[in-house]
C-alpha positions, -999 to 999 in steps of 0.1 A, spaced: 777 -432 36 770 -404 16 793 -381 -5 815 -357 11 806 -329 -12 777 -322 -37 774 -299 -67 747 -271 -67 729 -290 -93 727 -320 -70 716 -299 -42 690 -281 -60 675 -313 -71 677 -329 -36 659 -297 -21 635 -294 -54 644 -257 -57 664 -237 -85 701 -234 -85 696 -194 -87 678 -199 -55 707 -212 -36 731 -188 -51 709 -162 -39 706 -174 -3 744 -176 -3 744 -139 -4 717 -134 21 727 -159 47 763 -155 63 761 -191 77 761 -204 39 796 -205 27 802 -234 4 837 -241 -10 844 -227 -43 872 -242 -67 894 -219 -88 865 -219 -114 838 -208 -91 820 -243 -90 804 -249 -54 810 -276 -33 782 -282 -6 790 -302 25 762 -324 42 764 -297 70 757 -271 42 726 -288 31 714 -294 66 715 -252 69 695 -250 35 670 -272 47 663 -252 78 662 -220 55 640 -237 29 619 -247 61 618 -214 79 609 -196 45 585 -221 27 568 -241 56 567 -215 84 563 -186 62 592 -163 77 606 -135 55 643 -138 47 651 -115 75 628 -135 101 646 -168 90 680 -148 96 667 -140 128 655 -174 139 689 -189 127 707 -166 148 684 -175 179 688 -212 173 726 -208 172 723 -189 205 703 -218 220 726 -244 208 759 -226 219 738 -223 252 732 -260 253 767 -269 245 782 -247 273 757 -262 299 766 -298 290 805 -288 291 798 -273 325 780 -303 337 804 -326 329 829 -304 343 811 -302 375 805 -341 377 845 -346 370 855 -324 397 829 -340 420 843 -374 413 876 -361 418 869 -347 453 856 -381 461 887 -397 452 908 -373 475 
């Protein structure tokens, strides 16, 4: 089991980027909001790191611009929400079908 929180230096080393790039992306992407303490030190969760990996993949590997990466992340979020809604509705339908059979 890994750590719950990582410093900006640890995350930068993990992703092999500069810490300044992480701070820049924080301003460019609304989905990145690491926790900051009173001193302003950032603490990244595993979810934050996963988002950073997605952004890195889109910008470096896929060749997206920052605005293109933003749009792609929004599209992925909409797909994820639709998939989650579909799964919830399917589970509800199955529950109601089972309930109907019991009556």
